[in-house]
C-alpha positions as CSV (number, residue, x, y, z in Angstrom):
1,X,-18.6,47.7,-13.4
2,X,-19.1,46.1,-10.2
3,X,-22.5,47.6,-10.1
4,X,-23.4,46.9,-13.2
5,X,-22.6,43.6,-13.3
6,X,-24.4,43.1,-9.4
7,X,-27.8,45.2,-11.5
8,X,-28.3,42.1,-13.7
9,X,-27.7,39.6,-10.9
10,X,-29.9,40.9,-8.6
11,X,-32.7,42.1,-10.6
12,X,-32.7,38.5,-11.8
13,X,-32.7,36.9,-8.1
14,X,-35.2,39.5,-7.2
15,X,-37.8,38.3,-9.3
16,X,-37.3,34.9,-9.0
17,X,-37.2,35.0,-5.4
18,X,-40.3,37.1,-5.4
19,X,-37.9,40.0,-2.8
20,X,-39.3,43.7,-3.3
21,X,-36.0,44.4,-1.0
22,X,-34.0,42.8,-3.7
23,X,-35.4,44.3,-6.7
24,X,-35.1,48.0,-4.3
25,X,-31.4,47.0,-4.0
26,X,-31.3,45.9,-7.9
27,X,-32.8,49.1,-9.2
28,X,-30.3,50.9,-6.8
29,X,-26.8,49.2,-8.5
30,X,-28.1,50.3,-11.9
31,X,-28.8,53.9,-10.9
32,X,-25.0,54.0,-9.3
33,X,-23.5,52.5,-12.4
34,X,-25.1,55.1,-14.1
35,X,-23.9,58.0,-12.1
36,X,-20.9,56.8,-11.6
37,X,-20.6,56.8,-15.2
38,X,-21.7,60.3,-15.6
39,X,-19.4,61.4,-12.2
40,X,-15.9,60.2,-14.2
41,X,-17.1,61.9,-17.2
42,X,-17.6,65.2,-15.7
43,X,-14.8,65.0,-13.2
44,X,-12.9,67.3,-14.9
45,X,-15.3,69.9,-15.9
46,X,-16.0,73.2,-14.5
47,X,-18.0,73.2,-11.4
48,X,-21.4,74.2,-13.3
49,X,-21.2,71.7,-15.3
50,X,-20.6,69.0,-12.2
51,X,-23.4,70.1,-10.4
52,X,-25.6,69.9,-13.5
53,X,-24.7,66.8,-13.6
54,X,-25.2,66.1,-9.6
55,X,-29.0,67.9,-10.2
56,X,-29.4,64.7,-13.0
57,X,-28.4,61.9,-10.3
58,X,-30.3,63.6,-7.7
59,X,-33.6,63.9,-9.9
60,X,-32.9,60.2,-10.7
61,X,-32.8,58.8,-7.8
62,X,-35.7,60.7,-6.4
63,X,-37.2,59.0,-9.7
64,X,-36.1,55.7,-8.4
65,X,-37.1,55.9,-5.6
66,X,-40.4,56.4,-6.2
67,X,-40.9,53.4,-8.2
68,X,-38.9,51.2,-5.4
69,X,-42.0,52.7,-3.2
70,X,-44.9,51.8,-5.8
71,X,-43.3,48.5,-6.7
72,X,-42.6,47.6,-2.5
73,X,-46.3,48.9,-2.3
74,X,-47.4,46.2,-5.1
75,X,-45.8,43.2,-3.0
76,X,-47.6,44.4,0.2
77,X,-51.0,44.4,-1.9
78,X,-50.6,40.9,-2.6
79,X,-49.0,39.7,0.0
80,X,-45.4,38.3,-1.6
81,X,-44.1,35.7,0.7
82,X,-40.4,35.7,-0.7
83,X,-37.6,33.2,-0.5
84,X,-35.2,34.1,2.7
85,X,-32.1,32.2,1.7
86,X,-31.8,33.8,-2.0
87,X,-32.2,36.8,-0.3
88,X,-29.9,36.1,2.2
89,X,-27.0,35.1,-0.6
90,X,-27.5,38.0,-3.1
91,X,-27.5,40.4,0.2
92,X,-24.2,38.7,0.7
93,X,-22.4,39.1,-2.3
94,X,-24.0,42.8,-2.5
95,X,-22.6,43.8,0.8
96,X,-19.0,42.8,0.2
97,X,-19.4,44.2,-3.4
98,X,-20.4,47.7,-2.4
99,X,-17.8,47.8,0.8
100,X,-15.5,47.6,-1.5
101,X,-16.8,50.4,-3.7
102,X,-17.4,52.9,-0.5
103,X,-14.2,52.2,0.7
104,X,-13.1,53.4,-2.8
105,X,-15.4,56.7,-2.3
106,X,-15.1,57.4,0.9
107,X,-12.5,60.1,0.3
108,X,-15.1,62.1,-1.7
109,X,-17.7,62.4,1.2
110,X,-16.9,66.1,1.4
111,X,-16.6,67.0,-1.8
112,X,-18.7,69.4,-4.8
113,X,-21.9,68.0,-5.2
114,X,-20.9,65.5,-7.6
115,X,-18.5,63.6,-5.9
116,X,-20.1,63.6,-3.1
117,X,-23.3,62.4,-4.8
118,X,-20.7,59.2,-5.6
119,X,-20.2,58.7,-1.8
120,X,-23.8,58.9,-0.9
121,X,-24.7,56.1,-3.2
122,X,-22.0,53.9,-2.5
123,X,-22.9,54.5,1.3
124,X,-27.3,53.9,0.9
125,X,-25.9,50.7,-1.1
126,X,-23.5,49.0,2.0
127,X,-26.4,50.5,4.3
128,X,-29.0,48.6,1.9
129,X,-27.6,45.4,1.7
130,X,-27.0,45.1,5.7
131,X,-31.2,46.0,5.3
132,X,-31.8,43.2,2.8
133,X,-29.4,40.9,5.4
134,X,-31.8,41.8,8.0
135,X,-35.1,41.1,5.8
136,X,-34.0,38.1,4.7
137,X,-33.8,36.6,8.2
138,X,-37.2,38.7,9.3
139,X,-38.8,37.0,6.4
140,X,-36.8,33.0,7.6
141,X,-38.0,33.9,11.1
142,X,-41.3,35.1,10.3
143,X,-42.5,32.8,7.4
144,X,-44.1,36.4,6.0
145,X,-43.2,38.9,3.6
146,X,-43.7,41.9,5.8
147,X,-39.8,42.2,6.8
148,X,-39.5,42.5,2.9
149,X,-41.1,45.0,2.0
150,X,-40.5,46.7,5.2
151,X,-37.2,46.8,4.1
152,X,-38.0,48.0,0.7
153,X,-39.8,50.8,1.8
154,X,-36.5,52.1,4.2
155,X,-34.6,51.6,1.0
156,X,-36.8,53.8,-0.7
157,X,-37.2,56.3,1.8
158,X,-33.5,56.3,1.9
159,X,-33.0,57.0,-2.0
160,X,-36.0,59.9,-1.6
161,X,-33.0,61.4,1.0
162,X,-29.7,60.6,-0.8
163,X,-31.8,62.5,-4.2
164,X,-32.8,65.2,-2.0
165,X,-29.6,65.9,-0.1
166,X,-27.7,65.5,-3.5
167,X,-30.1,68.0,-5.6
168,X,-30.4,70.6,-2.6
169,X,-26.5,70.5,-2.5
170,X,-26.6,70.9,-6.4
171,X,-28.9,74.1,-6.2
172,X,-26.4,75.9,-3.6
173,X,-23.8,75.1,-5.7
174,X,-25.3,76.4,-8.8
175,X,-26.3,79.3,-7.2
176,X,-23.1,80.3,-6.2
177,X,-21.2,79.8,-9.5
178,X,-24.5,81.5,-11.0
179,X,-24.2,84.5,-8.3
180,X,-20.0,84.4,-8.9
181,X,-20.7,85.2,-12.4
182,X,-23.8,88.2,-12.1
183,X,-26.3,86.1,-13.9
184,X,-29.5,84.7,-12.4
185,X,-29.0,81.5,-10.4
186,X,-31.7,79.9,-12.4
187,X,-32.4,80.5,-15.9
188,X,-35.3,82.6,-15.8
189,X,-34.8,84.2,-12.7
190,X,-34.4,87.6,-11.4
191,X,-32.0,86.2,-8.7
């Protein structure tokens, strides 16, 4: 619920402020709300199902990261100058929310791919919020949009890295489950 509410607030404020970093963070909130719902729905299922869910979440994170990078490139191209004050206020509120969520999921950071993905999402959000605050200071101090673009690009890169980690972990789990049952690791494969 926290992530869904902050997605709605940040996407509106990000567009109003002209901030690629806030829009990137908003999209991350949306992805996390969906990811948490998926994680909770498969938490009691067999490892194979949890791994499949993690694979879907990782692929979703990769897709969102590509959108963030494309949106960031557009902001760089048109030379958007975001509103630093709005970025700072929204970024600070989002940091408080995400720090609380990350605290709730701290114990899952070493779990299976499904639960680890929850921790990675929460961790990435808190890091992203700190970066948005730095971008707001940079925009305020320089009077240019480049700090916003730089932070949004970093957030997109972080999303790519996190999504890739989740996909790789889920794939290893799927292979381990399939090998234990004597089935091919991937449908149609000989291994």
